[in-house]
C-alpha positions as CSV (number, residue, x, y, z in Angstrom):
1,M,13.4,-8.3,13.3
2,L,13.0,-6.0,10.3
3,E,9.4,-5.3,11.2
4,R,10.7,-3.6,14.4
5,K,13.8,-2.1,12.9
6,T,12.6,-0.9,9.5
7,N,15.6,1.3,8.9
8,A,17.8,-1.8,8.6
9,L,15.8,-2.9,5.5
10,D,18.4,-1.6,3.0
11,Q,21.3,-3.3,4.9
12,A,19.6,-6.6,5.8
13,A,22.1,-9.4,5.0
14,P,19.4,-12.0,4.1
15,L,18.0,-9.6,1.4
16,V,21.3,-8.9,-0.3
17,G,21.3,-10.1,-3.9
18,W,17.6,-11.0,-3.7
19,K,16.0,-10.7,-7.1
20,L,12.5,-9.4,-6.7
21,P,10.1,-8.6,-9.5
22,P,9.9,-4.9,-10.4
23,E,6.5,-4.6,-8.7
24,F,8.1,-4.9,-5.3
25,P,10.3,-1.8,-5.4
26,Q,7.3,0.1,-6.9
27,L,5.1,-1.0,-3.9
28,R,7.8,-0.1,-1.5
29,R,8.1,3.5,-2.9
30,L,4.3,3.9,-2.8
31,L,4.0,2.6,0.7
32,E,6.9,4.7,2.1
33,S,5.6,7.9,0.3
34,R,2.1,7.4,1.7
35,L,2.8,6.0,5.1
36,G,6.4,6.8,6.0
37,K,7.9,4.4,8.6
38,A,4.6,2.5,8.8
39,G,4.9,2.0,5.0
40,K,8.3,0.3,5.5
41,R,6.7,-2.0,8.1
42,E,3.9,-2.9,5.7
43,Y,6.4,-3.6,3.0
44,V,8.3,-6.0,5.3
45,Q,4.9,-7.8,6.0
46,V,4.5,-8.2,2.2
47,L,8.0,-9.6,1.9
48,R,7.0,-12.1,4.7
49,L,4.3,-13.4,2.5
50,L,7.1,-15.0,0.4
51,E,7.8,-17.3,3.4
52,D,4.4,-19.0,2.8
53,F,3.5,-18.4,-0.8
54,P,5.2,-18.8,-4.2
55,A,7.0,-15.6,-5.3
56,E,5.1,-15.5,-8.6
57,H,1.7,-15.5,-6.7
58,V,2.8,-12.7,-4.4
59,A,4.2,-10.7,-7.3
60,T,0.9,-11.0,-9.1
61,A,-1.0,-9.8,-6.0
62,V,1.4,-6.9,-5.6
63,R,1.0,-6.0,-9.3
64,Q,-2.8,-6.2,-9.0
65,A,-2.8,-4.0,-5.8
66,C,-0.7,-1.4,-7.5
67,L,-3.0,-1.3,-10.6
68,L,-6.1,-1.0,-8.3
69,G,-4.5,1.6,-6.1
70,T,-5.1,-0.5,-3.1
71,I,-1.7,0.0,-1.6
72,G,-1.1,-1.9,1.6
73,F,-0.3,-5.3,3.1
74,D,-4.0,-6.2,3.8
75,A,-4.9,-5.6,0.2
76,V,-2.0,-7.6,-1.2
77,K,-2.8,-10.5,1.2
78,H,-6.5,-10.3,0.3
79,L,-5.7,-10.4,-3.5
80,L,-3.2,-13.2,-3.0
81,L,-5.7,-15.4,-1.0
82,C,-8.5,-14.7,-3.5
83,A,-6.3,-15.8,-6.4
84,I,-5.4,-19.0,-4.6
85,E,-9.0,-19.7,-3.5
86,Q,-10.2,-18.8,-7.0
87,R,-12.7,-16.3,-5.7
88,P,-13.2,-12.7,-6.7
89,P,-11.7,-10.0,-4.5
90,R,-14.0,-7.9,-2.3
91,L,-12.4,-4.5,-2.6
92,D,-15.5,-2.7,-3.7
93,L,-16.6,-0.2,-1.1
94,A,-20.1,-0.2,-2.4
95,K,-20.6,-3.3,-0.4
96,Y,-19.8,-1.4,2.8
97,P,-22.5,1.4,2.9
98,H,-21.7,2.1,6.6
99,L,-18.4,3.6,5.6
100,P,-18.5,7.3,4.7
101,T,-17.8,8.2,1.1
102,A,-15.0,10.6,0.5
103,Q,-16.0,13.8,-1.3
104,V,-12.9,15.4,-2.9
105,E,-13.2,18.6,-4.8
106,Q,-10.6,20.7,-6.6
107,T,-9.5,23.6,-4.4
108,S,-10.1,27.1,-5.6
109,P,-7.6,29.8,-4.9
110,A,-10.6,32.0,-3.9
111,S,-11.0,29.7,-0.9
112,Y,-7.6,30.7,0.4
113,L,-8.3,34.3,-0.1
114,A,-11.5,33.9,2.0
115,L,-9.5,32.4,4.8
116,L,-7.0,35.3,4.7
117,E,-9.9,37.8,4.9
118,Q,-11.3,35.9,7.9
119,G,-8.0,36.1,9.7
120,A,-7.6,39.8,9.0
121,G,-11.0,40.6,10.4
């Protein structure tokens, strides 16, 4: 139900008094800041992992995902299953050469001035 009505997350009766490790609120903040409503939905999916896996294993996967910067349900689940199966996680994008590599550069204020000049002309 919470996956469909994510705004009820803070008032959900089953979650009242639930003692979660500090990694969970951190993950929630990161997911919501990056993905908005979809981030809440992903956070609920992470909470649902607690239905099938021990809390300490899920907390370890959440902590590892936050440290690696791989914020999302799929990453947490992948890290959790890898830990259980005792195999290394496959989060290295070098193994996926068909995916484009992001090229991020620092923006120069001169770039904005050039745009303003183009608009004026």
